[in-house]
PQR file of N, CA, C, O and H, with PARSE charges and radii, in Angstrom:
ATOM      1  N   MET A   1     -19.365  35.408 -30.872 -0.4000 1.5000
ATOM      2  CA  MET A   1     -18.288  35.397 -29.925 -0.0000 2.0000
ATOM      3  C   MET A   1     -18.812  34.889 -28.588  0.5500 1.7000
ATOM      4  O   MET A   1     -19.911  35.242 -28.160 -0.5500 1.4000
ATOM      5  N   ILE A   2     -18.013  34.061 -27.941 -0.4000 1.5000
ATOM      6  CA  ILE A   2     -18.377  33.524 -26.623 -0.0000 2.0000
ATOM      7  C   ILE A   2     -17.295  33.854 -25.606  0.5500 1.7000
ATOM      8  O   ILE A   2     -16.122  33.999 -25.951 -0.5500 1.4000
ATOM      9  H   ILE A   2     -17.120  33.774 -28.288  0.4000 1.0000
ATOM     10  N   ARG A   3     -17.703  33.970 -24.360 -0.4000 1.5000
ATOM     11  CA  ARG A   3     -16.783  34.243 -23.273 -0.0000 2.0000
ATOM     12  C   ARG A   3     -16.455  32.951 -22.565  0.5500 1.7000
ATOM     13  O   ARG A   3     -17.348  32.173 -22.229 -0.5500 1.4000
ATOM     14  H   ARG A   3     -18.656  33.853 -24.080  0.4000 1.0000
ATOM     15  N   VAL A   4     -15.140  32.713 -22.329 -0.4000 1.5000
ATOM     16  CA  VAL A   4     -14.669  31.604 -21.551 -0.0000 2.0000
ATOM     17  C   VAL A   4     -13.555  32.067 -20.608  0.5500 1.7000
ATOM     18  O   VAL A   4     -13.048  33.181 -20.738 -0.5500 1.4000
ATOM     19  H   VAL A   4     -14.415  33.344 -22.602  0.4000 1.0000
ATOM     20  N   ASN A   5     -13.194  31.235 -19.696 -0.4000 1.5000
ATOM     21  CA  ASN A   5     -12.132  31.631 -18.761 -0.0000 2.0000
ATOM     22  C   ASN A   5     -11.015  30.587 -18.821  0.5500 1.7000
ATOM     23  O   ASN A   5     -11.244  29.378 -18.774 -0.5500 1.4000
ATOM     24  H   ASN A   5     -13.606  30.330 -19.591  0.4000 1.0000
ATOM     25  N   ARG A   6      -9.795  31.119 -18.926 -0.4000 1.5000
ATOM     26  CA  ARG A   6      -8.613  30.238 -18.852 -0.0000 2.0000
ATOM     27  C   ARG A   6      -8.466  29.665 -17.460  0.5500 1.7000
ATOM     28  O   ARG A   6      -9.152  30.122 -16.546 -0.5500 1.4000
ATOM     29  H   ARG A   6      -9.608  32.101 -18.964  0.4000 1.0000
ATOM     30  N   LEU A   7      -7.632  28.720 -17.266 -0.4000 1.5000
ATOM     31  CA  LEU A   7      -7.407  28.121 -15.962 -0.0000 2.0000
ATOM     32  C   LEU A   7      -6.911  29.131 -14.908  0.5500 1.7000
ATOM     33  O   LEU A   7      -7.151  28.969 -13.711 -0.5500 1.4000
ATOM     34  H   LEU A   7      -7.075  28.348 -18.009  0.4000 1.0000
ATOM     35  N   ASN A   8      -6.217  30.172 -15.384 -0.4000 1.5000
ATOM     36  CA  ASN A   8      -5.735  31.209 -14.469 -0.0000 2.0000
ATOM     37  C   ASN A   8      -6.784  32.260 -14.142  0.5500 1.7000
ATOM     38  O   ASN A   8      -6.499  33.229 -13.437 -0.5500 1.4000
ATOM     39  H   ASN A   8      -6.023  30.304 -16.356  0.4000 1.0000
ATOM     40  N   GLY A   9      -7.992  32.074 -14.649 -0.4000 1.5000
ATOM     41  CA  GLY A   9      -9.105  32.999 -14.360 -0.0000 2.0000
ATOM     42  C   GLY A   9      -9.308  34.080 -15.343  0.5500 1.7000
ATOM     43  O   GLY A   9     -10.351  34.733 -15.325 -0.5500 1.4000
ATOM     44  H   GLY A   9      -8.224  31.287 -15.221  0.4000 1.0000
ATOM     45  N   LYS A  10      -8.354  34.311 -16.216 -0.4000 1.5000
ATOM     46  CA  LYS A  10      -8.505  35.413 -17.214 -0.0000 2.0000
ATOM     47  C   LYS A  10      -9.576  35.080 -18.218  0.5500 1.7000
ATOM     48  O   LYS A  10      -9.702  33.947 -18.681 -0.5500 1.4000
ATOM     49  H   LYS A  10      -7.507  33.780 -16.231  0.4000 1.0000
ATOM     50  N   GLU A  11     -10.361  36.119 -18.550 -0.4000 1.5000
ATOM     51  CA  GLU A  11     -11.478  35.939 -19.510 -0.0000 2.0000
ATOM     52  C   GLU A  11     -10.908  35.995 -20.907  0.5500 1.7000
ATOM     53  O   GLU A  11      -9.987  36.754 -21.209 -0.5500 1.4000
ATOM     54  H   GLU A  11     -10.259  37.040 -18.174  0.4000 1.0000
ATOM     55  N   LEU A  12     -11.489  35.165 -21.743 -0.4000 1.5000
ATOM     56  CA  LEU A  12     -11.057  35.082 -23.174 -0.0000 2.0000
ATOM     57  C   LEU A  12     -12.366  35.087 -23.986  0.5500 1.7000
ATOM     58  O   LEU A  12     -13.328  34.392 -23.657 -0.5500 1.4000
ATOM     59  H   LEU A  12     -12.237  34.548 -21.497  0.4000 1.0000
ATOM     60  N   ILE A  13     -12.362  35.897 -25.058 -0.4000 1.5000
ATOM     61  CA  ILE A  13     -13.496  35.912 -25.970 -0.0000 2.0000
ATOM     62  C   ILE A  13     -13.067  35.241 -27.246  0.5500 1.7000
ATOM     63  O   ILE A  13     -12.098  35.648 -27.887 -0.5500 1.4000
ATOM     64  H   ILE A  13     -11.580  36.461 -25.324  0.4000 1.0000
ATOM     65  N   ILE A  14     -13.814  34.187 -27.615 -0.4000 1.5000
ATOM     66  CA  ILE A  14     -13.432  33.359 -28.802 -0.0000 2.0000
ATOM     67  C   ILE A  14     -14.515  33.503 -29.888  0.5500 1.7000
ATOM     68  O   ILE A  14     -15.710  33.503 -29.590 -0.5500 1.4000
ATOM     69  H   ILE A  14     -14.601  33.857 -27.094  0.4000 1.0000
ATOM     70  N   ASN A  15     -14.093  33.620 -31.097 -0.4000 1.5000
ATOM     71  CA  ASN A  15     -14.994  33.604 -32.241 -0.0000 2.0000
ATOM     72  C   ASN A  15     -15.476  32.165 -32.429  0.5500 1.7000
ATOM     73  O   ASN A  15     -14.693  31.313 -32.847 -0.5500 1.4000
ATOM     74  H   ASN A  15     -13.122  33.620 -31.338  0.4000 1.0000
ATOM     75  N   CYS A  16     -16.744  31.873 -32.130 -0.4000 1.5000
ATOM     76  CA  CYS A  16     -17.228  30.484 -32.168 -0.0000 2.0000
ATOM     77  C   CYS A  16     -17.254  29.884 -33.551  0.5500 1.7000
ATOM     78  O   CYS A  16     -17.323  28.664 -33.700 -0.5500 1.4000
ATOM     79  H   CYS A  16     -17.380  32.566 -31.789  0.4000 1.0000
ATOM     80  N   ASP A  17     -17.200  30.732 -34.575 -0.4000 1.5000
ATOM     81  CA  ASP A  17     -17.124  30.223 -35.932 -0.0000 2.0000
ATOM     82  C   ASP A  17     -15.778  29.628 -36.244  0.5500 1.7000
ATOM     83  O   ASP A  17     -15.627  28.928 -37.246 -0.5500 1.4000
ATOM     84  H   ASP A  17     -17.144  31.723 -34.454  0.4000 1.0000
ATOM     85  N   MET A  18     -14.788  29.892 -35.401 -0.4000 1.5000
ATOM     86  CA  MET A  18     -13.459  29.408 -35.622 -0.0000 2.0000
ATOM     87  C   MET A  18     -13.146  28.100 -34.841  0.5500 1.7000
ATOM     88  O   MET A  18     -12.060  27.535 -34.973 -0.5500 1.4000
ATOM     89  H   MET A  18     -14.911  30.460 -34.587  0.4000 1.0000
ATOM     90  N   ILE A  19     -14.099  27.648 -34.048 -0.4000 1.5000
ATOM     91  CA  ILE A  19     -13.889  26.440 -33.214 -0.0000 2.0000
ATOM     92  C   ILE A  19     -13.944  25.209 -34.125  0.5500 1.7000
ATOM     93  O   ILE A  19     -14.894  24.992 -34.878 -0.5500 1.4000
ATOM     94  H   ILE A  19     -14.981  28.107 -33.942  0.4000 1.0000
ATOM     95  N   GLU A  20     -12.868  24.415 -34.014 -0.4000 1.5000
ATOM     96  CA  GLU A  20     -12.843  23.141 -34.772 -0.0000 2.0000
ATOM     97  C   GLU A  20     -13.297  21.991 -33.855  0.5500 1.7000
ATOM     98  O   GLU A  20     -14.143  21.179 -34.232 -0.5500 1.4000
ATOM     99  H   GLU A  20     -12.097  24.591 -33.403  0.4000 1.0000
ATOM    100  N   THR A  21     -12.711  21.939 -32.632 -0.4000 1.5000
ATOM    101  CA  THR A  21     -13.091  20.877 -31.695 -0.0000 2.0000
ATOM    102  C   THR A  21     -13.139  21.435 -30.278  0.5500 1.7000
ATOM    103  O   THR A  21     -12.523  22.458 -29.978 -0.5500 1.4000
ATOM    104  H   THR A  21     -12.024  22.598 -32.326  0.4000 1.0000
ATOM    105  N   ILE A  22     -13.900  20.728 -29.388 -0.4000 1.5000
ATOM    106  CA  ILE A  22     -13.914  20.983 -27.968 -0.0000 2.0000
ATOM    107  C   ILE A  22     -13.801  19.614 -27.338  0.5500 1.7000
ATOM    108  O   ILE A  22     -14.630  18.729 -27.546 -0.5500 1.4000
ATOM    109  H   ILE A  22     -14.400  19.898 -29.632  0.4000 1.0000
ATOM    110  N   GLU A  23     -12.731  19.473 -26.548 -0.4000 1.5000
ATOM    111  CA  GLU A  23     -12.465  18.135 -25.901 -0.0000 2.0000
ATOM    112  C   GLU A  23     -12.442  18.277 -24.372  0.5500 1.7000
ATOM    113  O   GLU A  23     -12.054  19.324 -23.852 -0.5500 1.4000
ATOM    114  H   GLU A  23     -12.058  20.192 -26.378  0.4000 1.0000
ATOM    115  N   ALA A  24     -12.844  17.259 -23.678 -0.4000 1.5000
ATOM    116  CA  ALA A  24     -12.680  17.152 -22.261 -0.0000 2.0000
ATOM    117  C   ALA A  24     -11.576  16.147 -21.972  0.5500 1.7000
ATOM    118  O   ALA A  24     -11.732  14.966 -22.282 -0.5500 1.4000
ATOM    119  H   ALA A  24     -13.159  16.409 -24.100  0.4000 1.0000
ATOM    120  N   THR A  25     -10.451  16.585 -21.381 -0.4000 1.5000
ATOM    121  CA  THR A  25      -9.238  15.738 -21.317 -0.0000 2.0000
ATOM    122  C   THR A  25      -8.619  15.554 -19.970  0.5500 1.7000
ATOM    123  O   THR A  25      -7.478  15.107 -20.088 -0.5500 1.4000
ATOM    124  H   THR A  25     -10.324  17.544 -21.129  0.4000 1.0000
ATOM    125  N   PRO A  26      -8.968  15.738 -18.773 -0.5600 1.5000
ATOM    126  CA  PRO A  26     -10.215  16.168 -18.254  0.2800 2.0000
ATOM    127  C   PRO A  26     -10.485  17.667 -18.322  0.5500 1.7000
ATOM    128  O   PRO A  26     -11.640  18.085 -18.246 -0.5500 1.4000
ATOM    129  N   ASP A  27      -9.436  18.488 -18.466 -0.4000 1.5000
ATOM    130  CA  ASP A  27      -9.642  19.898 -18.661 -0.0000 2.0000
ATOM    131  C   ASP A  27     -10.248  20.108 -20.059  0.5500 1.7000
ATOM    132  O   ASP A  27     -10.016  19.289 -20.949 -0.5500 1.4000
ATOM    133  H   ASP A  27      -8.497  18.148 -18.529  0.4000 1.0000
ATOM    134  N   THR A  28     -10.988  21.142 -20.264 -0.4000 1.5000
ATOM    135  CA  THR A  28     -11.627  21.381 -21.543 -0.0000 2.0000
ATOM    136  C   THR A  28     -10.632  22.125 -22.461  0.5500 1.7000
ATOM    137  O   THR A  28     -10.095  23.170 -22.095 -0.5500 1.4000
ATOM    138  H   THR A  28     -11.177  21.807 -19.541  0.4000 1.0000
ATOM    139  N   VAL A  29     -10.407  21.567 -23.644 -0.4000 1.5000
ATOM    140  CA  VAL A  29      -9.511  22.141 -24.634 -0.0000 2.0000
ATOM    141  C   VAL A  29     -10.269  22.557 -25.848  0.5500 1.7000
ATOM    142  O   VAL A  29     -10.904  21.727 -26.498 -0.5500 1.4000
ATOM    143  H   VAL A  29     -10.843  20.718 -23.941  0.4000 1.0000
ATOM    144  N   ILE A  30     -10.221  23.823 -26.175 -0.4000 1.5000
ATOM    145  CA  ILE A  30     -10.815  24.348 -27.405 -0.0000 2.0000
ATOM    146  C   ILE A  30      -9.707  24.468 -28.468  0.5500 1.7000
ATOM    147  O   ILE A  30      -8.691  25.131 -28.261 -0.5500 1.4000
ATOM    148  H   ILE A  30      -9.705  24.497 -25.647  0.4000 1.0000
ATOM    149  N   THR A  31      -9.941  23.804 -29.608 -0.4000 1.5000
ATOM    150  CA  THR A  31      -9.000  23.905 -30.685 -0.0000 2.0000
ATOM    151  C   THR A  31      -9.667  24.695 -31.827  0.5500 1.7000
ATOM    152  O   THR A  31     -10.778  24.386 -32.260 -0.5500 1.4000
ATOM    153  H   THR A  31     -10.767  23.265 -29.776  0.4000 1.0000
ATOM    154  N   LEU A  32      -8.961  25.702 -32.284 -0.4000 1.5000
ATOM    155  CA  LEU A  32      -9.478  26.542 -33.406 -0.0000 2.0000
ATOM    156  C   LEU A  32      -9.004  25.992 -34.711  0.5500 1.7000
ATOM    157  O   LEU A  32      -8.073  25.188 -34.750 -0.5500 1.4000
ATOM    158  H   LEU A  32      -8.059  25.953 -31.932  0.4000 1.0000
ATOM    159  N   VAL A  33      -9.643  26.421 -35.812 -0.4000 1.5000
ATOM    160  CA  VAL A  33      -9.247  25.926 -37.113 -0.0000 2.0000
ATOM    161  C   VAL A  33      -7.841  26.335 -37.538  0.5500 1.7000
ATOM    162  O   VAL A  33      -7.284  25.753 -38.469 -0.5500 1.4000
ATOM    163  H   VAL A  33     -10.399  27.075 -35.781  0.4000 1.0000
ATOM    164  N   ASN A  34      -7.238  27.367 -36.841 -0.4000 1.5000
ATOM    165  CA  ASN A  34      -5.862  27.738 -37.157 -0.0000 2.0000
ATOM    166  C   ASN A  34      -4.841  26.959 -36.324  0.5500 1.7000
ATOM    167  O   ASN A  34      -3.634  27.176 -36.431 -0.5500 1.4000
ATOM    168  H   ASN A  34      -7.691  27.840 -36.084  0.4000 1.0000
ATOM    169  N   GLY A  35      -5.355  26.046 -35.489 -0.4000 1.5000
ATOM    170  CA  GLY A  35      -4.494  25.170 -34.699 -0.0000 2.0000
ATOM    171  C   GLY A  35      -4.207  25.666 -33.281  0.5500 1.7000
ATOM    172  O   GLY A  35      -3.607  24.942 -32.486 -0.5500 1.4000
ATOM    173  H   GLY A  35      -6.335  25.869 -35.402  0.4000 1.0000
ATOM    174  N   HIS A  36      -4.625  26.881 -32.957 -0.4000 1.5000
ATOM    175  CA  HIS A  36      -4.442  27.392 -31.612 -0.0000 2.0000
ATOM    176  C   HIS A  36      -5.329  26.631 -30.625  0.5500 1.7000
ATOM    177  O   HIS A  36      -6.488  26.335 -30.917 -0.5500 1.4000
ATOM    178  H   HIS A  36      -5.112  27.469 -33.602  0.4000 1.0000
ATOM    179  N   LYS A  37      -4.769  26.318 -29.450 -0.4000 1.5000
ATOM    180  CA  LYS A  37      -5.512  25.592 -28.436 -0.0000 2.0000
ATOM    181  C   LYS A  37      -5.654  26.405 -27.194  0.5500 1.7000
ATOM    182  O   LYS A  37      -4.718  27.099 -26.799 -0.5500 1.4000
ATOM    183  H   LYS A  37      -3.828  26.558 -29.213  0.4000 1.0000
ATOM    184  N   TYR A  38      -6.812  26.343 -26.556 -0.4000 1.5000
ATOM    185  CA  TYR A  38      -7.028  27.039 -25.301 -0.0000 2.0000
ATOM    186  C   TYR A  38      -7.638  26.091 -24.310  0.5500 1.7000
ATOM    187  O   TYR A  38      -8.621  25.410 -24.601 -0.5500 1.4000
ATOM    188  H   TYR A  38      -7.573  25.779 -26.877  0.4000 1.0000
ATOM    189  N   VAL A  39      -7.018  26.047 -23.077 -0.4000 1.5000
ATOM    190  CA  VAL A  39      -7.530  25.269 -22.017 -0.0000 2.0000
ATOM    191  C   VAL A  39      -8.375  26.160 -21.155  0.5500 1.7000
ATOM    192  O   VAL A  39      -7.907  27.200 -20.692 -0.5500 1.4000
ATOM    193  H   VAL A  39      -6.219  26.600 -22.841  0.4000 1.0000
ATOM    194  N   VAL A  40      -9.667  25.759 -20.918 -0.4000 1.5000
ATOM    195  CA  VAL A  40     -10.586  26.646 -20.255 -0.0000 2.0000
ATOM    196  C   VAL A  40     -11.265  25.903 -19.126  0.5500 1.7000
ATOM    197  O   VAL A  40     -11.221  24.674 -19.080 -0.5500 1.4000
ATOM    198  H   VAL A  40     -10.047  24.914 -21.294  0.4000 1.0000
ATOM    199  N   VAL A  41     -11.918  26.654 -18.180 -0.4000 1.5000
ATOM    200  CA  VAL A  41     -12.575  26.063 -17.022 -0.0000 2.0000
ATOM    201  C   VAL A  41     -13.977  25.551 -17.356  0.5500 1.7000
ATOM    202  O   VAL A  41     -14.460  24.622 -16.708 -0.5500 1.4000
ATOM    203  H   VAL A  41     -11.953  27.652 -18.217  0.4000 1.0000
ATOM    204  N   GLN A  42     -14.628  26.131 -18.339 -0.4000 1.5000
ATOM    205  CA  GLN A  42     -15.991  25.708 -18.699 -0.0000 2.0000
ATOM    206  C   GLN A  42     -15.969  24.281 -19.242  0.5500 1.7000
ATOM    207  O   GLN A  42     -14.997  23.858 -19.868 -0.5500 1.4000
ATOM    208  H   GLN A  42     -14.236  26.885 -18.866  0.4000 1.0000
ATOM    209  N   ASP A  43     -17.054  23.546 -18.994 -0.4000 1.5000
ATOM    210  CA  ASP A  43     -17.077  22.202 -19.559 -0.0000 2.0000
ATOM    211  C   ASP A  43     -17.625  22.223 -20.985  0.5500 1.7000
ATOM    212  O   ASP A  43     -18.104  23.264 -21.436 -0.5500 1.4000
ATOM    213  H   ASP A  43     -17.844  23.889 -18.485  0.4000 1.0000
ATOM    214  N   VAL A  44     -17.569  21.127 -21.688 -0.4000 1.5000
ATOM    215  CA  VAL A  44     -17.980  21.030 -23.058 -0.0000 2.0000
ATOM    216  C   VAL A  44     -19.437  21.482 -23.253  0.5500 1.7000
ATOM    217  O   VAL A  44     -19.766  22.215 -24.186 -0.5500 1.4000
ATOM    218  H   VAL A  44     -17.180  20.281 -21.322  0.4000 1.0000
ATOM    219  N   GLU A  45     -20.273  21.024 -22.352 -0.4000 1.5000
ATOM    220  CA  GLU A  45     -21.691  21.371 -22.439 -0.0000 2.0000
ATOM    221  C   GLU A  45     -21.932  22.902 -22.307  0.5500 1.7000
ATOM    222  O   GLU A  45     -22.735  23.484 -23.036 -0.5500 1.4000
ATOM    223  H   GLU A  45     -20.005  20.428 -21.595  0.4000 1.0000
ATOM    224  N   GLU A  46     -21.236  23.502 -21.387 -0.4000 1.5000
ATOM    225  CA  GLU A  46     -21.354  24.937 -21.201 -0.0000 2.0000
ATOM    226  C   GLU A  46     -20.961  25.702 -22.478  0.5500 1.7000
ATOM    227  O   GLU A  46     -21.645  26.638 -22.891 -0.5500 1.4000
ATOM    228  H   GLU A  46     -20.584  23.030 -20.795  0.4000 1.0000
ATOM    229  N   ILE A  47     -19.872  25.292 -23.076 -0.4000 1.5000
ATOM    230  CA  ILE A  47     -19.400  25.971 -24.288 -0.0000 2.0000
ATOM    231  C   ILE A  47     -20.366  25.714 -25.436  0.5500 1.7000
ATOM    232  O   ILE A  47     -20.669  26.624 -26.208 -0.5500 1.4000
ATOM    233  H   ILE A  47     -19.315  24.531 -22.741  0.4000 1.0000
ATOM    234  N   ARG A  48     -20.851  24.479 -25.553 -0.4000 1.5000
ATOM    235  CA  ARG A  48     -21.864  24.205 -26.574 -0.0000 2.0000
ATOM    236  C   ARG A  48     -23.094  25.071 -26.367  0.5500 1.7000
ATOM    237  O   ARG A  48     -23.607  25.633 -27.335 -0.5500 1.4000
ATOM    238  H   ARG A  48     -20.605  23.740 -24.925  0.4000 1.0000
ATOM    239  N   ASP A  49     -23.589  25.202 -25.134 -0.4000 1.5000
ATOM    240  CA  ASP A  49     -24.740  25.982 -24.891 -0.0000 2.0000
ATOM    241  C   ASP A  49     -24.497  27.499 -25.178  0.5500 1.7000
ATOM    242  O   ASP A  49     -25.399  28.206 -25.627 -0.5500 1.4000
ATOM    243  H   ASP A  49     -23.173  24.746 -24.347  0.4000 1.0000
ATOM    244  N   SER A  50     -23.286  27.959 -24.913 -0.4000 1.5000
ATOM    245  CA  SER A  50     -22.931  29.343 -25.192 -0.0000 2.0000
ATOM    246  C   SER A  50     -22.905  29.603 -26.723  0.5500 1.7000
ATOM    247  O   SER A  50     -23.336  30.651 -27.202 -0.5500 1.4000
ATOM    248  H   SER A  50     -22.553  27.384 -24.549  0.4000 1.0000
ATOM    249  N   VAL A  51     -22.382  28.606 -27.459 -0.4000 1.5000
ATOM    250  CA  VAL A  51     -22.395  28.771 -28.947 -0.0000 2.0000
ATOM    251  C   VAL A  51     -23.806  28.779 -29.480  0.5500 1.7000
ATOM    252  O   VAL A  51     -24.131  29.592 -30.346 -0.5500 1.4000
ATOM    253  H   VAL A  51     -22.031  27.754 -27.069  0.4000 1.0000
ATOM    254  N   ILE A  52     -24.660  27.889 -28.984 -0.4000 1.5000
ATOM    255  CA  ILE A  52     -26.031  27.833 -29.431 -0.0000 2.0000
ATOM    256  C   ILE A  52     -26.781  29.118 -29.116  0.5500 1.7000
ATOM    257  O   ILE A  52     -27.515  29.633 -29.961 -0.5500 1.4000
ATOM    258  H   ILE A  52     -24.396  27.229 -28.281  0.4000 1.0000
ATOM    259  N   ALA A  53     -26.601  29.644 -27.895 -0.4000 1.5000
ATOM    260  CA  ALA A  53     -27.224  30.909 -27.482 -0.0000 2.0000
ATOM    261  C   ALA A  53     -26.736  32.043 -28.319  0.5500 1.7000
ATOM    262  O   ALA A  53     -27.528  32.913 -28.683 -0.5500 1.4000
ATOM    263  H   ALA A  53     -26.005  29.226 -27.210  0.4000 1.0000
ATOM    264  N   TYR A  54     -25.480  32.079 -28.641 -0.4000 1.5000
ATOM    265  CA  TYR A  54     -24.930  33.195 -29.460 -0.0000 2.0000
ATOM    266  C   TYR A  54     -25.518  33.151 -30.878  0.5500 1.7000
ATOM    267  O   TYR A  54     -25.960  34.167 -31.414 -0.5500 1.4000
ATOM    268  H   TYR A  54     -24.837  31.373 -28.345  0.4000 1.0000
ATOM    269  N   LYS A  55     -25.510  31.957 -31.467 -0.4000 1.5000
ATOM    270  CA  LYS A  55     -26.013  31.844 -32.829 -0.0000 2.0000
ATOM    271  C   LYS A  55     -27.532  32.119 -32.847  0.5500 1.7000
ATOM    272  O   LYS A  55     -28.024  32.766 -33.771 -0.5500 1.4000
ATOM    273  H   LYS A  55     -25.150  31.131 -31.032  0.4000 1.0000
ATOM    274  N   ARG A  56     -28.245  31.655 -31.876 -0.4000 1.5000
ATOM    275  CA  ARG A  56     -29.654  31.924 -31.837 -0.0000 2.0000
ATOM    276  C   ARG A  56     -29.948  33.408 -31.776  0.5500 1.7000
ATOM    277  O   ARG A  56     -30.803  33.921 -32.498 -0.5500 1.4000
ATOM    278  H   ARG A  56     -27.845  31.129 -31.125  0.4000 1.0000
ATOM    279  N   LYS A  57     -29.212  34.102 -30.883 -0.4000 1.5000
ATOM    280  CA  LYS A  57     -29.380  35.556 -30.749 -0.0000 2.0000
ATOM    281  C   LYS A  57     -28.983  36.274 -32.049  0.5500 1.7000
ATOM    282  O   LYS A  57     -29.669  37.204 -32.472 -0.5500 1.4000
ATOM    283  H   LYS A  57     -28.518  33.686 -30.296  0.4000 1.0000
ATOM    284  N   LEU A  58     -27.908  35.857 -32.668 -0.4000 1.5000
ATOM    285  CA  LEU A  58     -27.426  36.449 -33.913 -0.0000 2.0000
ATOM    286  C   LEU A  58     -28.459  36.349 -34.999  0.5500 1.7000
ATOM    287  O   LEU A  58     -28.761  37.338 -35.667 -0.5500 1.4000
ATOM    288  H   LEU A  58     -27.350  35.101 -32.325  0.4000 1.0000
ATOM    289  N   TYR A  59     -29.015  35.143 -35.189 -0.4000 1.5000
ATOM    290  CA  TYR A  59     -29.960  34.920 -36.281 -0.0000 2.0000
ATOM    291  C   TYR A  59     -31.297  35.548 -36.002  0.5500 1.7000
ATOM    292  O   TYR A  59     -31.962  36.021 -36.924 -0.5500 1.4000
ATOM    293  H   TYR A  59     -28.769  34.340 -34.646  0.4000 1.0000
ATOM    294  N   THR A  60     -31.714  35.566 -34.733 -0.4000 1.5000
ATOM    295  CA  THR A  60     -33.014  36.155 -34.357 -0.0000 2.0000
ATOM    296  C   THR A  60     -32.973  37.672 -34.535  0.5500 1.7000
ATOM    297  O   THR A  60     -33.907  38.259 -35.080 -0.5500 1.4000
ATOM    298  H   THR A  60     -31.173  35.183 -33.984  0.4000 1.0000
ATOM    299  N   GLU A  61     -31.887  38.308 -34.073 -0.4000 1.5000
ATOM    300  CA  GLU A  61     -31.734  39.749 -34.207 -0.0000 2.0000
ATOM    301  C   GLU A  61     -31.647  40.172 -35.673  0.5500 1.7000
ATOM    302  O   GLU A  61     -32.192  41.196 -36.084 -0.5500 1.4000
ATOM    303  H   GLU A  61     -31.129  37.831 -33.630  0.4000 1.0000
ATOM    304  N   GLY A  62     -30.943  39.346 -36.439 -0.4000 1.5000
ATOM    305  CA  GLY A  62     -30.810  39.659 -37.899 -0.0000 2.0000
ATOM    306  C   GLY A  62     -32.160  39.657 -38.631  0.5500 1.7000
ATOM    307  O   GLY A  62     -32.382  40.451 -39.544 -0.5500 1.4000
ATOM    308  H   GLY A  62     -30.500  38.514 -36.105  0.4000 1.0000
ATOM    309  N   LYS A  63     -33.043  38.765 -38.221 -0.4000 1.5000
ATOM    310  CA  LYS A  63     -34.378  38.694 -38.897 -0.0000 2.0000
ATOM    311  C   LYS A  63     -35.268  39.877 -38.606  0.5500 1.7000
ATOM    312  O   LYS A  63     -36.090  40.284 -39.427 -0.5500 1.4000
ATOM    313  H   LYS A  63     -32.863  38.120 -37.479  0.4000 1.0000
ATOM    314  N   THR A  64     -35.084  40.429 -37.398 -0.4000 1.5000
ATOM    315  CA  THR A  64     -35.966  41.539 -36.978 -0.0000 2.0000
ATOM    316  C   THR A  64     -35.567  42.847 -37.691  0.5500 1.7000
ATOM    317  O   THR A  64     -36.371  43.775 -37.777 -0.5500 1.4000
ATOM    318  H   THR A  64     -34.416  40.098 -36.730  0.4000 1.0000
ATOM    319  N   ASP A  65     -34.353  42.916 -38.189 -0.4000 1.5000
ATOM    320  CA  ASP A  65     -33.874  44.145 -38.867 -0.0000 2.0000
ATOM    321  C   ASP A  65     -34.376  44.270 -40.299  0.5500 1.7000
ATOM    322  O   ASP A  65     -34.256  45.329 -40.915 -0.5500 1.4000
ATOM    323  H   ASP A  65     -33.699  42.162 -38.120  0.4000 1.0000
ATOM    324  N   ILE A  66     -34.931  43.200 -40.821 -0.4000 1.5000
ATOM    325  CA  ILE A  66     -35.344  43.221 -42.252 -0.0000 2.0000
ATOM    326  C   ILE A  66     -36.659  43.936 -42.439  0.5500 1.7000
ATOM    327  O   ILE A  66     -37.149  44.045 -43.563 -0.5500 1.4000
ATOM    328  H   ILE A  66     -35.029  42.340 -40.321  0.4000 1.0000
TER
END
């Protein structure tokens, strides 16, 4: 899950496994696999970095529990 902010400033937590596309139009639009779209203030690179950090943390923590 990643945290993003809508244009009105409200925080939104998105399941990054459900992200289909991230577009800069110039606002950043996240489209989920179910077709829902969210316009957020973070840029594409910030979202990509958040997804990578989340996945890295998830997989690293999972390996230490074994």
